[in-house]
N, C-alpha and C positions, 0 to 999 in steps of 0.2 A: 254419424252421431256418437257411436260408441267410442271412437277415437277422441272426439271432442270432450266427452264426459270423462274420459280418463285423464285428459289434460287438466281438468278442473276438480275432480273429486277422486276419492279412493275407489275407482270403479274398474272392475276386472271382468274380462269376457273371454270366451274361446269361440271359435267358429268352424263350421263344417261346409266344405265346398261340395256342390253337387254338379254332376254332369247332366245338364238339361237335355242335351242331344240324345241321351239314352233314357230319358223320362225318369231319371232318379226321383224327381219331384211328384211322380205319379205312383210311387210305391206306397204300400199300406202303412209303413211306419211314418211317412211324411204326411200322408193324408189324415192321420190322426192329429196332426199339429195343424194342418191347413186343408180342410175338405176341398178347397178350390184348386189344390195341387200346383200352386205358383210360388215362386220365391221373390222376396226373401221372407223368412219367418224368424222371430225372436222368441226365445224361451227364457223366462225369468226364473232362474234357479234359486233366488233368494226367497221364493214363495213355496209353500207346502200345500199341495203338490205343486210342482213346477208349472208355471202359467204361460202358455203359448199365445202369441199375438201375431196376426197376419194383416196384410195390407199396409203399405209403407206409411201413409198418413196416420193410420192408427197406431202403428209402431212408434213414430216419432212422438205422438202425443202421449203415449203410454210411458215412454222413457223420460219425457219432460215431466210428467206428473209424479212418477215414482222414484226417479233418480237425478232430477235437477231441482233440488230443494230451493236453490237460490234464484231460479228463473234466469240462469245465465243465457239460455237459449229460448226463452220465452218472455212473457210480459206479465206484470203484476197489475197494471192499469187495464181495466176491462175493455176501453176502446182500442188500445194498442193490441190487446189479446184478440179482439175480434178482427182487427185488420190482418193480424198474422193468420188467423184461421182461413179468412177469405183467400189469401194468396196460397196457402197450403192446399186448400181444396180446389182452387182454380187449376193449379198444375196437376194435382192427383186425378181430377176428373176430366181434364181436358187435354193439357199439353203432353203429358206422359203417354196415355194411350194413343193419341194421334201420331206422336213421333214414332212409337212402335209400329203402327200400322204402315206408316210411310216407309219405314225400313223394311218391313216384311214384303210389301209389294214391289219395292224398288230393288231388292237385293236377294231375297230369300227364294223366289220362285225361279224355276228353270227358264220360264219365259216371262219377261218383265211385263207388268200390268200398267201401261203407260197412263191410262186414264185415272186409275185408282191412285197410282203413285203421285201424279200431279195434283190430284185433289187433296190428298193428305199433306203434300209438301206445301201447298198453298195455305192450309189451315195451320200447319207448323209454323210458318213464317208469320202468320197473323197473331198466333199466341206469343211469339217472340216479340212482335211489335206491341203487344200489350204490355209486356214487361218493360219494354223500352219506354213507353209512355209513362209508366209508374216511376222508373228511375230517372227519367229526363225532367220530371216535374212539369210536363207540358201543360197540363190543366191545373196544377196546383201551385205553380211558381216556386216549388221547392225540389231541387235535385236531391236525389237519395242515393246513398251508397248500398242500401240494402232494402228489401222489398217491403218491410213493415216497421212500424215505429215512428215516433215523433222526430221531426227534423230530418236529418240525414238517414234516420233509421237505425236499426240494430241487427246484427247478424243473429238470425233465429231459425227455427225449424222450417219456416217459410222458404228461406234460402236454401237450407239443407235438403228440402224435398225436391226442389227444382234443379239445383246446380248440376248434379251428376248427369242428368239428361241434356240440359242445355249446353253444358260445357263439352259435350260429346257430339255437338251438331255436325262435325265433319267426318265422323266414323263412317257413315253410310256412302260418302261420296256423292250424295244427292243434292247437297247445298253447297254453293260456291262461296268463296271468301268475299267475292264481289257483292253477293247478296246479303252477306252478313255485315258488310260495311255500312249497311243502312241503319244498323242498331248500335251505334258507338257506345252508349251507355251500357247496353247489355254486355258488350265485349269487355269493357272496363270492369263490370261487376264479375264476369267470369274470371278475369285475371286477379282481381282483388281477393276472391275467395280461394283461388288456387294457391296463393301465397301463404295461407294459414298452415301451420305445421301440422295440425291434426288432419287437415284435408289431404296433405301430401302423404301422411302416414296411412290414411284410409284409402288412398288410391294406389297403394303398394301392389305389385304383382302377387304378393302372398294371398290376396283376396280374390284372385282371378283364377278360374280353373285352367290348369296347364296340361290337361290330358292330350292324347294324340288327336290330330285333326282327322275326322272321318270324311 
């Protein structure tokens, strides 16, 4: 979102990388910003005192309200705005946490938990299918390029919130390309957003912790 804002406005930002493997996010200085001890957190230094925001959906909505005056990544129409919020919260409350649990039980434990992994994988694929239904226009008769908005939709915070997770479907090695082929509109959506210059900048390795592997 920050790179997208920089493309459209006089918007500047800096960033700090944390090593979550050593629990940097659990240190007192960070807990003052987010008592939940999780990343990411944004701090708006244009406010006095600087204002911290945590939880990805809340961060996107904050940036939208405070720094996207033209609603480039949001909607002025109340119905479109509602649709955008529905899809933003759908992923934030369901898709993201479930995909995280699938990866944890399937790759992070010394002994893989087969039952839990399969249960969460099934739910991840179900949420992918929900997105596929929306993009394909199966029930509306209108194919969409993006999750929210009239007609083919408009790139918005709804897409920004979901894309980093969904585009990383293959990182865990738990989902096969054959399984993903069942969601052609979702795969096209992934590729379409990946082509955005700001998304490519936001995916740069400079935003990834490059410390030694423990």
